[in-house]
Backbone and ligand atoms as CSV (ligand in chain L), in Angstrom:
chain,resi,resn,atom,element,x,y,z
A,1,MET,N,N,0.821,-1.343,0.042
A,1,MET,CA,C,-0.033,0.015,-0.008
A,1,MET,C,C,0.873,1.318,-0.035
A,2,ASN,N,N,0.498,2.148,-0.879
A,2,ASN,CA,C,1.327,3.503,-0.798
A,2,ASN,C,C,0.327,4.411,-0.214
A,3,ILE,N,N,0.850,4.869,0.963
A,3,ILE,CA,C,-0.008,5.608,1.693
A,3,ILE,C,C,0.663,7.010,2.291
A,4,LYS,N,N,0.079,7.977,1.984
A,4,LYS,CA,C,0.825,9.327,2.523
A,4,LYS,C,C,0.052,9.829,3.755
A,5,ILE,N,N,0.950,10.266,4.712
A,5,ILE,CA,C,0.471,10.701,5.978
A,5,ILE,C,C,0.664,12.168,6.145
A,6,SER,N,N,-0.352,12.780,6.663
A,6,SER,CA,C,-0.140,14.279,6.998
A,6,SER,C,C,0.479,14.564,8.287
A,7,GLU,N,N,0.751,15.805,8.548
A,7,GLU,CA,C,1.135,16.156,10.021
A,7,GLU,C,C,-0.097,16.137,10.829
A,8,VAL,N,N,0.210,16.228,12.111
A,8,VAL,CA,C,-0.912,16.313,13.078
A,8,VAL,C,C,-1.470,17.791,13.181
A,9,ALA,N,N,-2.782,17.923,13.101
A,9,ALA,CA,C,-3.168,19.352,13.558
A,9,ALA,C,C,-4.272,19.337,14.411
A,10,SER,N,N,-4.488,20.443,15.178
A,10,SER,CA,C,-5.571,20.383,16.302
A,10,SER,C,C,-6.925,20.790,15.520
A,11,LEU,N,N,-8.023,20.136,15.979
A,11,LEU,CA,C,-9.267,20.337,15.590
A,11,LEU,C,C,-10.338,20.525,16.754
A,12,PRO,N,N,-10.385,21.890,17.198
A,12,PRO,CA,C,-11.599,22.038,18.211
A,12,PRO,C,C,-12.836,21.775,17.511
A,13,SER,N,N,-13.736,21.016,18.116
A,13,SER,CA,C,-14.999,20.764,17.485
A,13,SER,C,C,-16.214,20.888,18.544
A,14,ARG,N,N,-17.357,20.711,18.122
A,14,ARG,CA,C,-18.468,20.819,18.790
A,14,ARG,C,C,-18.765,19.552,19.801
A,15,PHE,N,N,-17.728,18.515,19.316
A,15,PHE,CA,C,-17.869,17.349,20.215
A,15,PHE,C,C,-16.682,17.206,21.116
A,16,GLY,N,N,-15.744,18.218,21.058
A,16,GLY,CA,C,-14.467,18.009,21.881
A,16,GLY,C,C,-13.461,18.558,21.179
A,17,ASN,N,N,-12.319,18.559,21.854
A,17,ASN,CA,C,-11.035,19.039,21.250
A,17,ASN,C,C,-10.158,17.794,20.655
A,18,PHE,N,N,-9.992,17.805,19.541
A,18,PHE,CA,C,-9.363,16.698,18.871
A,18,PHE,C,C,-7.923,17.024,18.136
A,19,LYS,N,N,-7.251,15.992,17.854
A,19,LYS,CA,C,-6.121,15.994,17.016
A,19,LYS,C,C,-6.601,15.273,15.729
A,20,VAL,N,N,-6.120,15.673,14.539
A,20,VAL,CA,C,-6.487,15.081,13.355
A,20,VAL,C,C,-5.172,14.751,12.493
A,21,LYS,N,N,-5.382,13.680,11.620
A,21,LYS,CA,C,-4.281,13.345,10.804
A,21,LYS,C,C,-4.833,12.716,9.590
A,22,ALA,N,N,-4.492,13.085,8.460
A,22,ALA,CA,C,-5.038,12.510,7.230
A,22,ALA,C,C,-4.112,11.417,6.556
A,23,PHE,N,N,-4.801,10.358,6.143
A,23,PHE,CA,C,-4.065,9.310,5.295
A,23,PHE,C,C,-4.566,9.242,3.841
A,24,LYS,N,N,-3.647,9.296,2.985
A,24,LYS,CA,C,-4.120,9.290,1.579
A,24,LYS,C,C,-3.803,7.937,1.002
A,25,GLU,N,N,-4.664,7.242,0.587
A,25,GLU,CA,C,-4.585,5.802,0.110
A,25,GLU,C,C,-5.069,5.879,-1.419
A,26,GLY,N,N,-4.152,6.095,-2.298
A,26,GLY,CA,C,-4.639,6.193,-3.705
A,26,GLY,C,C,-5.387,7.399,-3.956
A,27,GLU,N,N,-6.600,7.322,-4.359
A,27,GLU,CA,C,-7.479,8.519,-4.591
A,27,GLU,C,C,-8.291,8.878,-3.218
A,28,LYS,N,N,-8.210,7.984,-2.423
A,28,LYS,CA,C,-8.966,8.034,-1.128
A,28,LYS,C,C,-8.234,8.766,0.088
A,29,GLU,N,N,-9.017,9.880,0.488
A,29,GLU,CA,C,-8.341,10.533,1.762
A,29,GLU,C,C,-9.143,10.387,3.007
A,30,HIS,N,N,-8.454,9.635,3.868
A,30,HIS,CA,C,-9.192,9.268,5.031
A,30,HIS,C,C,-8.773,10.231,6.239
A,31,LEU,N,N,-9.658,10.294,7.195
A,31,LEU,CA,C,-9.311,11.348,8.354
A,31,LEU,C,C,-9.379,10.467,9.632
A,32,VAL,N,N,-8.315,10.703,10.500
A,32,VAL,CA,C,-8.281,10.109,11.869
A,32,VAL,C,C,-8.334,11.106,12.865
A,33,ILE,N,N,-9.511,11.073,13.669
A,33,ILE,CA,C,-9.871,12.046,14.625
A,33,ILE,C,C,-9.514,11.370,15.936
A,34,TYR,N,N,-8.751,12.075,16.928
A,34,TYR,CA,C,-8.393,11.324,18.286
A,34,TYR,C,C,-8.212,12.521,19.271
A,35,THR,N,N,-7.907,11.860,20.391
A,35,THR,CA,C,-7.707,12.886,21.529
A,35,THR,C,C,-6.178,12.699,21.971
A,36,GLU,N,N,-5.724,13.700,22.568
A,36,GLU,CA,C,-4.402,13.567,23.206
A,36,GLU,C,C,-4.617,12.635,24.368
A,37,ASN,N,N,-3.400,12.038,24.704
A,37,ASN,CA,C,-3.369,11.076,25.768
A,37,ASN,C,C,-4.388,9.914,25.711
A,38,MET,N,N,-4.365,9.284,24.561
A,38,MET,CA,C,-5.217,8.227,24.355
A,38,MET,C,C,-5.142,7.166,25.280
A,39,GLU,N,N,-6.150,6.515,25.688
A,39,GLU,CA,C,-6.126,5.253,26.549
A,39,GLU,C,C,-5.315,4.146,25.920
A,40,GLU,N,N,-4.726,3.369,26.714
A,40,GLU,CA,C,-3.816,2.257,26.159
A,40,GLU,C,C,-4.666,1.317,25.295
A,41,VAL,N,N,-5.936,0.964,25.795
A,41,VAL,CA,C,-6.866,0.265,25.103
A,41,VAL,C,C,-8.096,1.073,24.620
A,42,PRO,N,N,-7.946,1.869,23.582
A,42,PRO,CA,C,-8.854,2.915,23.298
A,42,PRO,C,C,-10.011,2.471,22.719
A,43,VAL,N,N,-11.231,3.206,22.851
A,43,VAL,CA,C,-12.391,3.112,22.238
A,43,VAL,C,C,-12.207,3.462,20.775
A,44,ILE,N,N,-12.510,2.725,19.670
A,44,ILE,CA,C,-12.229,2.995,18.344
A,44,ILE,C,C,-13.519,2.898,17.636
A,45,ARG,N,N,-13.841,3.944,16.722
A,45,ARG,CA,C,-15.076,3.900,15.858
A,45,ARG,C,C,-14.481,3.825,14.462
A,46,VAL,N,N,-14.864,3.035,13.602
A,46,VAL,CA,C,-14.617,2.998,12.096
A,46,VAL,C,C,-15.739,3.442,11.503
A,47,HIS,N,N,-15.621,4.799,10.984
A,47,HIS,CA,C,-17.028,5.275,10.367
A,47,HIS,C,C,-16.792,5.405,8.779
A,48,SER,N,N,-17.694,4.872,7.981
A,48,SER,CA,C,-17.526,5.024,6.529
A,48,SER,C,C,-18.386,6.273,6.028
A,49,GLU,N,N,-17.817,7.040,5.238
A,49,GLU,CA,C,-18.462,8.311,4.918
A,49,GLU,C,C,-19.736,8.049,4.302
A,50,CYS,N,N,-20.655,8.934,4.697
A,50,CYS,CA,C,-22.001,8.989,4.142
A,50,CYS,C,C,-22.375,10.431,3.939
A,51,LEU,N,N,-22.189,10.943,2.801
A,51,LEU,CA,C,-22.386,12.389,2.573
A,51,LEU,C,C,-23.932,12.791,2.821
A,52,THR,N,N,-24.713,11.992,2.364
A,52,THR,CA,C,-26.180,12.302,2.651
A,52,THR,C,C,-26.678,12.418,4.079
A,53,GLY,N,N,-25.972,11.446,4.910
A,53,GLY,CA,C,-26.224,11.491,6.309
A,53,GLY,C,C,-25.453,12.240,7.086
A,54,ASP,N,N,-24.170,12.253,6.796
A,54,ASP,CA,C,-23.173,12.973,7.686
A,54,ASP,C,C,-23.235,14.550,7.581
A,55,ALA,N,N,-23.351,14.914,6.234
A,55,ALA,CA,C,-23.415,16.352,5.927
A,55,ALA,C,C,-24.814,16.899,5.639
A,56,ILE,N,N,-25.899,16.074,5.195
A,56,ILE,CA,C,-27.087,16.765,4.938
A,56,ILE,C,C,-28.149,16.407,5.914
A,57,GLY,N,N,-27.693,15.410,6.657
A,57,GLY,CA,C,-28.734,15.049,7.782
A,57,GLY,C,C,-29.814,14.209,7.252
A,58,SER,N,N,-29.511,13.352,6.337
A,58,SER,CA,C,-30.625,12.412,5.797
A,58,SER,C,C,-31.143,11.600,6.853
A,59,LEU,N,N,-32.355,11.213,6.734
A,59,LEU,CA,C,-33.081,10.317,7.686
A,59,LEU,C,C,-33.227,9.120,7.083
A,60,LYS,N,N,-32.720,8.821,5.976
A,60,LYS,CA,C,-32.909,7.418,5.456
A,60,LYS,C,C,-31.835,6.370,6.000
A,61,CYS,N,N,-30.903,7.003,6.856
A,61,CYS,CA,C,-29.838,5.942,7.502
A,61,CYS,C,C,-29.506,6.665,8.878
A,62,ASP,N,N,-28.770,5.903,9.536
A,62,ASP,CA,C,-28.401,6.370,10.891
A,62,ASP,C,C,-26.972,6.807,11.065
A,63,CYS,N,N,-26.367,7.116,9.929
A,63,CYS,CA,C,-24.980,7.337,9.900
A,63,CYS,C,C,-24.520,8.653,10.782
A,64,ARG,N,N,-25.329,9.587,10.573
A,64,ARG,CA,C,-24.991,10.899,11.265
A,64,ARG,C,C,-24.959,10.799,12.914
A,65,ASP,N,N,-26.137,10.123,13.137
A,65,ASP,CA,C,-26.293,9.870,14.616
A,65,ASP,C,C,-25.084,8.983,15.146
A,66,GLN,N,N,-24.798,8.073,14.319
A,66,GLN,CA,C,-23.696,7.174,14.757
A,66,GLN,C,C,-22.495,7.941,14.970
A,67,LEU,N,N,-22.051,8.806,13.919
A,67,LEU,CA,C,-20.989,9.550,13.887
A,67,LEU,C,C,-20.863,10.548,15.089
A,68,GLU,N,N,-22.094,11.186,15.357
A,68,GLU,CA,C,-22.018,12.075,16.520
A,68,GLU,C,C,-21.861,11.375,17.868
A,69,TYR,N,N,-22.546,10.295,17.962
A,69,TYR,CA,C,-22.372,9.438,19.190
A,69,TYR,C,C,-21.012,9.136,19.429
A,70,ALA,N,N,-20.295,8.689,18.212
A,70,ALA,CA,C,-18.924,8.068,18.441
A,70,ALA,C,C,-17.934,9.303,18.789
A,71,LEU,N,N,-18.132,10.384,18.044
A,71,LEU,CA,C,-17.189,11.551,18.334
A,71,LEU,C,C,-17.318,12.043,19.763
A,72,LYS,N,N,-18.645,12.020,20.433
A,72,LYS,CA,C,-18.814,12.485,21.709
A,72,LYS,C,C,-18.139,11.319,22.560
A,73,LEU,N,N,-18.331,10.119,22.300
A,73,LEU,CA,C,-17.779,9.085,23.193
A,73,LEU,C,C,-16.308,8.992,23.164
A,74,VAL,N,N,-15.677,9.215,21.978
A,74,VAL,CA,C,-14.221,9.028,22.036
A,74,VAL,C,C,-13.566,10.394,22.658
A,75,SER,N,N,-14.417,11.435,22.513
A,75,SER,CA,C,-13.997,12.667,23.210
A,75,SER,C,C,-13.945,12.388,24.688
A,76,LYS,N,N,-14.889,11.830,25.236
A,76,LYS,CA,C,-15.086,11.562,26.663
A,76,LYS,C,C,-13.984,10.331,27.143
A,77,THR,N,N,-13.812,9.399,26.307
A,77,THR,CA,C,-13.075,8.246,26.788
A,77,THR,C,C,-11.706,8.249,26.423
A,78,LYS,N,N,-11.239,9.198,25.576
A,78,LYS,CA,C,-9.870,9.302,24.965
A,78,LYS,C,C,-9.525,8.173,24.010
A,79,GLY,N,N,-10.327,8.188,22.970
A,79,GLY,CA,C,-10.270,7.194,21.862
A,79,GLY,C,C,-10.133,7.947,20.535
A,80,MET,N,N,-10.624,7.202,19.419
A,80,MET,CA,C,-10.336,7.606,18.155
A,80,MET,C,C,-11.459,7.172,17.079
A,81,VAL,N,N,-11.803,8.037,16.174
A,81,VAL,CA,C,-12.733,7.827,15.140
A,81,VAL,C,C,-11.928,7.765,13.864
A,82,ILE,N,N,-12.021,6.725,13.082
A,82,ILE,CA,C,-11.293,6.623,11.952
A,82,ILE,C,C,-12.370,6.793,10.765
A,83,TYR,N,N,-12.291,7.860,10.016
A,83,TYR,CA,C,-13.413,8.253,9.075
A,83,TYR,C,C,-12.888,7.741,7.656
A,84,LEU,N,N,-13.379,6.739,7.121
A,84,LEU,CA,C,-13.095,6.300,5.818
A,84,LEU,C,C,-13.808,6.826,4.806
A,85,ARG,N,N,-13.269,7.117,3.670
A,85,ARG,CA,C,-13.886,7.722,2.480
A,85,ARG,C,C,-14.299,6.622,1.624
A,86,GLN,N,N,-15.345,5.715,2.077
A,86,GLN,CA,C,-15.925,4.725,1.288
A,86,GLN,C,C,-17.363,4.930,1.280
A,87,GLU,N,N,-17.698,5.996,0.505
A,87,GLU,CA,C,-19.098,6.421,0.443
A,87,GLU,C,C,-19.920,5.257,-0.248
A,88,GLY,N,N,-21.276,5.286,0.482
A,88,GLY,CA,C,-22.231,4.399,0.030
A,88,GLY,C,C,-21.856,2.816,0.047
A,89,ARG,N,N,-21.286,2.460,1.329
A,89,ARG,CA,C,-20.729,1.119,1.416
A,89,ARG,C,C,-19.812,0.952,0.309
A,90,ASN,N,N,-19.053,1.876,-0.042
A,90,ASN,CA,C,-17.872,1.733,-1.132
A,90,ASN,C,C,-18.384,1.570,-2.468
A,91,ILE,N,N,-19.670,2.099,-2.877
A,91,ILE,CA,C,-20.040,2.125,-4.397
A,91,ILE,C,C,-19.821,3.432,-4.830
A,92,GLY,N,N,-19.646,4.358,-3.973
A,92,GLY,CA,C,-19.462,5.805,-4.452
A,92,GLY,C,C,-20.706,6.546,-4.452
A,93,LEU,N,N,-20.684,7.863,-4.584
A,93,LEU,CA,C,-22.031,8.702,-4.429
A,93,LEU,C,C,-22.953,8.384,-5.562
A,94,LEU,N,N,-22.393,8.530,-6.778
A,94,LEU,CA,C,-23.323,8.296,-7.945
A,94,LEU,C,C,-24.125,7.015,-7.902
A,95,ASN,N,N,-23.369,5.877,-7.590
A,95,ASN,CA,C,-24.022,4.607,-7.570
A,95,ASN,C,C,-24.997,4.585,-6.359
A,96,LYS,N,N,-24.754,5.165,-5.241
A,96,LYS,CA,C,-25.580,5.375,-3.900
A,96,LYS,C,C,-26.828,5.993,-4.357
A,97,ILE,N,N,-26.748,7.015,-5.131
A,97,ILE,CA,C,-27.958,7.837,-5.523
A,97,ILE,C,C,-28.761,6.914,-6.380
A,98,ASN,N,N,-28.134,6.184,-7.228
A,98,ASN,CA,C,-28.898,5.279,-8.276
A,98,ASN,C,C,-29.687,4.255,-7.316
A,99,ALA,N,N,-28.961,3.683,-6.346
A,99,ALA,CA,C,-29.618,2.723,-5.379
A,99,ALA,C,C,-30.669,3.396,-4.760
A,100,TYR,N,N,-30.509,4.557,-4.247
A,100,TYR,CA,C,-31.656,5.318,-3.596
A,100,TYR,C,C,-32.991,5.309,-4.397
A,101,ALA,N,N,-32.725,5.682,-5.738
A,101,ALA,CA,C,-33.636,5.769,-6.683
A,101,ALA,C,C,-34.415,4.405,-6.924
A,102,LEU,N,N,-33.815,3.406,-6.777
A,102,LEU,CA,C,-34.317,1.974,-6.895
A,102,LEU,C,C,-35.203,1.756,-5.502
A,103,GLN,N,N,-34.532,2.277,-4.421
A,103,GLN,CA,C,-35.365,2.164,-3.069
A,103,GLN,C,C,-36.630,2.937,-3.109
A,104,ASP,N,N,-36.630,4.039,-3.900
A,104,ASP,CA,C,-37.877,4.781,-3.991
A,104,ASP,C,C,-39.076,3.928,-4.735
A,105,LYS,N,N,-38.379,2.888,-5.562
A,105,LYS,CA,C,-39.500,2.146,-6.263
A,105,LYS,C,C,-39.741,0.900,-5.427
A,106,GLY,N,N,-39.179,0.708,-4.204
A,106,GLY,CA,C,-39.695,-0.216,-3.270
A,106,GLY,C,C,-38.577,-1.231,-2.960
A,107,PHE,N,N,-37.423,-1.341,-3.678
A,107,PHE,CA,C,-36.370,-2.253,-3.340
A,107,PHE,C,C,-35.786,-1.905,-1.936
A,108,ASN,N,N,-35.229,-2.864,-1.178
A,108,ASN,CA,C,-34.664,-2.518,-0.131
A,108,ASN,C,C,-33.118,-2.309,-0.323
A,109,THR,N,N,-32.275,-1.789,0.651
A,109,THR,CA,C,-30.840,-1.408,0.352
A,109,THR,C,C,-30.011,-2.530,-0.262
A,110,VAL,N,N,-30.273,-3.795,0.269
A,110,VAL,CA,C,-29.382,-4.877,-0.386
A,110,VAL,C,C,-29.960,-5.247,-1.917
A,111,GLU,N,N,-31.083,-5.268,-2.017
A,111,GLU,CA,C,-31.740,-5.667,-3.383
A,111,GLU,C,C,-31.261,-4.479,-4.483
A,112,ALA,N,N,-31.390,-3.332,-3.961
A,112,ALA,CA,C,-30.896,-2.073,-4.844
A,112,ALA,C,C,-29.422,-2.347,-5.203
A,113,ASN,N,N,-28.614,-2.579,-4.262
A,113,ASN,CA,C,-27.183,-2.848,-4.602
A,113,ASN,C,C,-26.993,-3.924,-5.702
A,114,HIS,N,N,-27.734,-5.012,-5.390
A,114,HIS,CA,C,-27.661,-6.284,-6.257
A,114,HIS,C,C,-28.112,-5.783,-7.851
A,115,GLN,N,N,-29.101,-5.023,-7.754
A,115,GLN,CA,C,-29.734,-4.640,-9.171
A,115,GLN,C,C,-28.449,-3.828,-9.823
A,116,LEU,N,N,-27.723,-3.154,-9.186
A,116,LEU,CA,C,-26.673,-2.288,-9.745
A,116,LEU,C,C,-25.404,-3.219,-9.948
A,117,GLY,N,N,-25.410,-4.420,-9.574
A,117,GLY,CA,C,-24.321,-5.300,-9.704
A,117,GLY,C,C,-23.257,-5.301,-8.726
A,118,PHE,N,N,-23.612,-4.770,-7.469
A,118,PHE,CA,C,-22.759,-4.781,-6.292
A,118,PHE,C,C,-23.122,-5.733,-5.301
A,119,ASP,N,N,-22.121,-5.961,-4.507
A,119,ASP,CA,C,-22.544,-6.798,-3.261
A,119,ASP,C,C,-23.234,-5.803,-2.269
A,120,ALA,N,N,-23.878,-6.433,-1.320
A,120,ALA,CA,C,-24.613,-5.580,-0.378
A,120,ALA,C,C,-23.637,-4.680,0.306
A,121,ASP,N,N,-22.352,-4.922,0.606
A,121,ASP,CA,C,-21.517,-4.257,1.285
A,121,ASP,C,C,-20.109,-4.439,0.582
A,122,GLU,N,N,-19.529,-3.456,0.026
A,122,GLU,CA,C,-18.269,-3.599,-0.720
A,122,GLU,C,C,-17.063,-2.821,-0.055
A,123,ARG,N,N,-17.320,-2.461,1.415
A,123,ARG,CA,C,-16.342,-1.878,2.107
A,123,ARG,C,C,-15.215,-2.904,2.430
A,124,THR,N,N,-14.001,-2.269,2.726
A,124,THR,CA,C,-12.831,-3.008,3.018
A,124,THR,C,C,-12.135,-2.203,4.262
A,125,TYR,N,N,-11.270,-2.815,5.083
A,125,TYR,CA,C,-10.847,-2.292,6.127
A,125,TYR,C,C,-9.434,-2.437,6.366
A,126,GLU,N,N,-8.546,-2.986,5.253
A,126,GLU,CA,C,-7.190,-3.083,5.439
A,126,GLU,C,C,-6.360,-1.784,5.987
A,127,ILE,N,N,-7.009,-0.643,5.507
A,127,ILE,CA,C,-6.290,0.599,5.948
A,127,ILE,C,C,-6.337,0.885,7.508
A,128,VAL,N,N,-7.450,0.377,8.099
A,128,VAL,CA,C,-7.637,0.420,9.618
A,128,VAL,C,C,-6.506,-0.222,10.290
A,129,THR,N,N,-5.992,-1.475,9.831
A,129,THR,CA,C,-4.983,-1.979,10.580
A,129,THR,C,C,-3.748,-1.239,10.418
A,130,PHE,N,N,-3.493,-0.682,9.157
A,130,PHE,CA,C,-2.382,0.237,8.925
A,130,PHE,C,C,-2.372,1.429,9.900
A,131,ILE,N,N,-3.545,2.091,9.907
A,131,ILE,CA,C,-3.629,3.162,10.863
A,131,ILE,C,C,-3.371,2.926,12.366
A,132,LEU,N,N,-3.994,1.787,12.707
A,132,LEU,CA,C,-3.851,1.527,14.230
A,132,LEU,C,C,-2.473,1.197,14.528
A,133,HIS,N,N,-1.621,0.504,13.509
A,133,HIS,CA,C,-0.115,0.110,13.723
A,133,HIS,C,C,0.526,1.418,13.728
A,134,HIS,N,N,0.276,2.447,12.757
A,134,HIS,CA,C,0.933,3.694,12.816
A,134,HIS,C,C,0.784,4.373,14.119
A,135,PHE,N,N,-0.199,4.314,14.830
A,135,PHE,CA,C,-0.424,4.984,16.117
A,135,PHE,C,C,0.149,4.055,17.245
A,136,GLY,N,N,0.661,2.850,16.964
A,136,GLY,CA,C,1.165,1.970,17.904
A,136,GLY,C,C,0.076,1.252,18.939
A,137,ILE,N,N,-1.262,1.254,18.231
A,137,ILE,CA,C,-2.299,0.606,19.022
A,137,ILE,C,C,-2.433,-0.888,18.733
A,138,LYS,N,N,-2.382,-1.751,19.667
A,138,LYS,CA,C,-2.456,-3.099,19.581
A,138,LYS,C,C,-3.757,-3.730,19.892
A,139,LYS,N,N,-4.479,-3.130,20.978
A,139,LYS,CA,C,-5.685,-3.671,21.606
A,139,LYS,C,C,-6.709,-2.490,21.592
A,140,ILE,N,N,-7.945,-2.891,21.184
A,140,ILE,CA,C,-8.921,-1.824,21.101
A,140,ILE,C,C,-10.237,-2.218,21.609
A,141,ARG,N,N,-11.070,-1.381,21.832
A,141,ARG,CA,C,-12.438,-1.586,22.215
A,141,ARG,C,C,-13.241,-0.992,21.135
A,142,LEU,N,N,-13.860,-1.932,20.307
A,142,LEU,CA,C,-14.414,-1.537,18.971
A,142,LEU,C,C,-15.837,-1.172,19.170
A,143,LEU,N,N,-16.321,0.135,18.693
A,143,LEU,CA,C,-17.579,0.587,18.835
A,143,LEU,C,C,-18.307,0.205,17.625
A,144,THR,N,N,-19.160,-0.859,17.625
A,144,THR,CA,C,-19.758,-1.333,16.319
A,144,THR,C,C,-20.823,-2.241,16.410
A,145,ASN,N,N,-21.840,-2.387,15.732
A,145,ASN,CA,C,-22.943,-3.392,15.553
A,145,ASN,C,C,-22.584,-4.315,14.494
A,146,ASN,N,N,-21.512,-4.070,13.673
A,146,ASN,CA,C,-21.252,-4.777,12.405
A,146,ASN,C,C,-20.141,-5.904,12.626
A,147,PRO,N,N,-20.593,-7.158,12.610
A,147,PRO,CA,C,-19.788,-8.130,12.824
A,147,PRO,C,C,-18.646,-8.301,11.806
A,148,ASP,N,N,-18.994,-7.884,10.543
A,148,ASP,CA,C,-17.953,-7.896,9.626
A,148,ASP,C,C,-16.614,-7.056,9.889
A,149,LYS,N,N,-16.874,-5.962,10.715
A,149,LYS,CA,C,-15.861,-5.100,11.193
A,149,LYS,C,C,-15.021,-5.921,12.203
A,150,VAL,N,N,-15.687,-6.640,12.974
A,150,VAL,CA,C,-15.005,-7.249,14.104
A,150,VAL,C,C,-14.075,-8.358,13.421
A,151,ASN,N,N,-14.559,-8.976,12.446
A,151,ASN,CA,C,-13.783,-10.100,11.787
A,151,ASN,C,C,-12.800,-9.802,10.795
A,152,SER,N,N,-12.771,-8.491,10.342
A,152,SER,CA,C,-11.862,-7.844,9.252
A,152,SER,C,C,-10.661,-7.323,9.848
A,153,LEU,N,N,-10.599,-7.032,11.067
A,153,LEU,CA,C,-9.371,-6.354,11.541
A,153,LEU,C,C,-8.406,-7.400,11.906
A,154,SER,N,N,-7.246,-7.409,11.327
A,154,SER,CA,C,-6.278,-8.350,11.418
A,154,SER,C,C,-5.188,-7.720,12.442
A,155,ASP,N,N,-4.351,-8.458,13.005
A,155,ASP,CA,C,-3.243,-8.006,13.846
A,155,ASP,C,C,-3.659,-7.070,14.911
A,156,VAL,N,N,-4.933,-7.033,15.375
A,156,VAL,CA,C,-5.334,-5.971,16.304
A,156,VAL,C,C,-6.292,-6.883,17.192
A,157,GLU,N,N,-6.076,-6.737,18.522
A,157,GLU,CA,C,-6.934,-7.603,19.528
A,157,GLU,C,C,-8.111,-6.673,19.809
A,158,ILE,N,N,-9.309,-7.269,19.615
A,158,ILE,CA,C,-10.481,-6.529,19.938
A,158,ILE,C,C,-10.923,-7.040,21.316
A,159,VAL,N,N,-10.709,-6.334,22.325
A,159,VAL,CA,C,-10.882,-6.771,23.781
A,159,VAL,C,C,-12.434,-6.830,24.139
A,160,GLU,N,N,-13.170,-5.726,23.391
A,160,GLU,CA,C,-14.400,-5.565,23.781
A,160,GLU,C,C,-15.121,-5.088,22.540
A,161,ARG,N,N,-16.388,-5.365,22.262
A,161,ARG,CA,C,-17.240,-4.773,21.187
A,161,ARG,C,C,-18.376,-4.144,21.968
A,162,ILE,N,N,-18.353,-2.716,21.732
A,162,ILE,CA,C,-19.315,-1.890,22.331
A,162,ILE,C,C,-20.463,-1.569,21.287
A,163,PRO,N,N,-21.719,-1.853,21.593
A,163,PRO,CA,C,-22.746,-1.640,20.693
A,163,PRO,C,C,-23.211,-0.054,20.621
A,164,ILE,N,N,-23.569,0.199,19.370
A,164,ILE,CA,C,-24.035,1.644,19.263
A,164,ILE,C,C,-25.444,1.535,18.940
A,165,ILE,N,N,-26.104,2.163,19.764
A,165,ILE,CA,C,-27.697,2.030,19.611
A,165,ILE,C,C,-28.235,3.416,19.383
A,166,MET,N,N,-29.023,3.450,18.218
A,166,MET,CA,C,-29.540,4.617,17.661
A,166,MET,C,C,-31.062,4.488,17.886
A,167,GLU,N,N,-31.617,5.849,17.763
A,167,GLU,CA,C,-33.060,5.813,17.728
A,167,GLU,C,C,-33.371,5.478,16.275
A,168,VAL,N,N,-34.619,4.980,16.202
A,168,VAL,CA,C,-35.218,4.562,14.871
A,168,VAL,C,C,-36.292,5.614,14.599
A,169,ASN,N,N,-36.324,6.051,13.359
A,169,ASN,CA,C,-37.397,6.985,12.844
A,169,ASN,C,C,-38.219,6.344,11.647
A,170,GLN,N,N,-39.136,6.932,11.213
A,170,GLN,CA,C,-40.044,6.507,10.293
A,170,GLN,C,C,-39.322,6.192,8.849
A,171,TYR,N,N,-38.296,6.968,8.673
A,171,TYR,CA,C,-37.651,6.822,7.502
A,171,TYR,C,C,-36.564,5.736,7.468
A,172,ASN,N,N,-35.836,5.612,8.665
A,172,ASN,CA,C,-34.755,4.753,8.606
A,172,ASN,C,C,-35.115,3.368,9.197
A,173,LYS,N,N,-36.377,3.292,9.534
A,173,LYS,CA,C,-36.848,1.844,10.262
A,173,LYS,C,C,-36.579,0.717,9.389
A,174,GLY,N,N,-36.936,0.776,8.060
A,174,GLY,CA,C,-36.602,-0.263,7.174
A,174,GLY,C,C,-35.294,-0.553,6.816
A,175,TYR,N,N,-34.411,0.491,6.709
A,175,TYR,CA,C,-32.985,0.279,6.486
A,175,TYR,C,C,-32.342,-0.414,7.716
A,176,ILE,N,N,-32.758,0.069,8.867
A,176,ILE,CA,C,-32.066,-0.591,10.144
A,176,ILE,C,C,-32.565,-2.028,10.202
A,177,ASN,N,N,-33.716,-2.276,9.864
A,177,ASN,CA,C,-34.011,-3.638,9.977
A,177,ASN,C,C,-33.533,-4.533,8.932
A,178,THR,N,N,-33.217,-3.940,7.824
A,178,THR,CA,C,-32.483,-4.746,6.700
A,178,THR,C,C,-31.036,-4.971,7.267
A,179,LYS,N,N,-30.513,-4.068,7.808
A,179,LYS,CA,C,-29.191,-4.320,8.347
A,179,LYS,C,C,-29.102,-5.401,9.327
A,180,LYS,N,N,-30.108,-5.428,10.166
A,180,LYS,CA,C,-30.248,-6.375,11.232
A,180,LYS,C,C,-30.638,-7.874,10.658
A,181,ASN,N,N,-31.653,-7.743,9.908
A,181,ASN,CA,C,-32.146,-9.159,9.366
A,181,ASN,C,C,-31.357,-9.708,8.146
A,182,GLU,N,N,-30.758,-8.899,7.287
A,182,GLU,CA,C,-30.075,-9.332,6.135
A,182,GLU,C,C,-28.646,-9.276,6.057
A,183,MET,N,N,-28.245,-8.342,6.894
A,183,MET,CA,C,-26.698,-8.028,6.893
A,183,MET,C,C,-26.010,-8.569,8.156
A,184,GLY,N,N,-26.711,-9.121,9.059
A,184,GLY,CA,C,-26.252,-9.722,10.175
A,184,GLY,C,C,-25.723,-8.746,11.316
A,185,HIS,N,N,-26.196,-7.545,11.095
A,185,HIS,CA,C,-25.735,-6.510,12.255
A,185,HIS,C,C,-26.428,-6.805,13.506
A,186,LEU,N,N,-25.731,-6.692,14.702
A,186,LEU,CA,C,-25.875,-7.018,15.873
A,186,LEU,C,C,-26.519,-5.725,16.683
A,187,PHE,N,N,-27.575,-5.916,17.457
A,187,PHE,CA,C,-27.805,-4.683,18.155
A,187,PHE,C,C,-28.110,-5.037,19.597
L,1,ZN,ZN,ZN,-25.833,6.853,5.720
């Protein structure tokens, strides 16, 4: 992997005072948000970009709620959020919007991805291991409902999985149920 790493910068935010560092992996630029004096076994959240949720406040998914929850928690517990630029479970923004258009016609999130020729989830997490090694982190407490994330992190000991429980609304109810029933997410 050819990965470029930025300097460390301070980032005061509404969720706490963070340090940030960017990692450029090919065309993708990821951001690591963390606190000073991190715990030896820090709480780690791996968040994949969701422009519609994170920036626009879309109610079709729970991404922004999860991101805000994670930032608040890592600020409090001295941990880290790894923000990965793999939009739309890594099918990209344009394909994601096409998948949304199919969902408007009644397909669920998994069926819509299949219609477009993608797997339900195309995300990968190799860069996470790289980033954790870069920071010298060997043991983590992983904040996730997604068993794929637990299984895909190699060379890192997950001493605890902390669930992330979000409120369901009328728009994201179907999406969250699909994640639970068809994609094996744990709640
Ligand atoms: Zn989302």
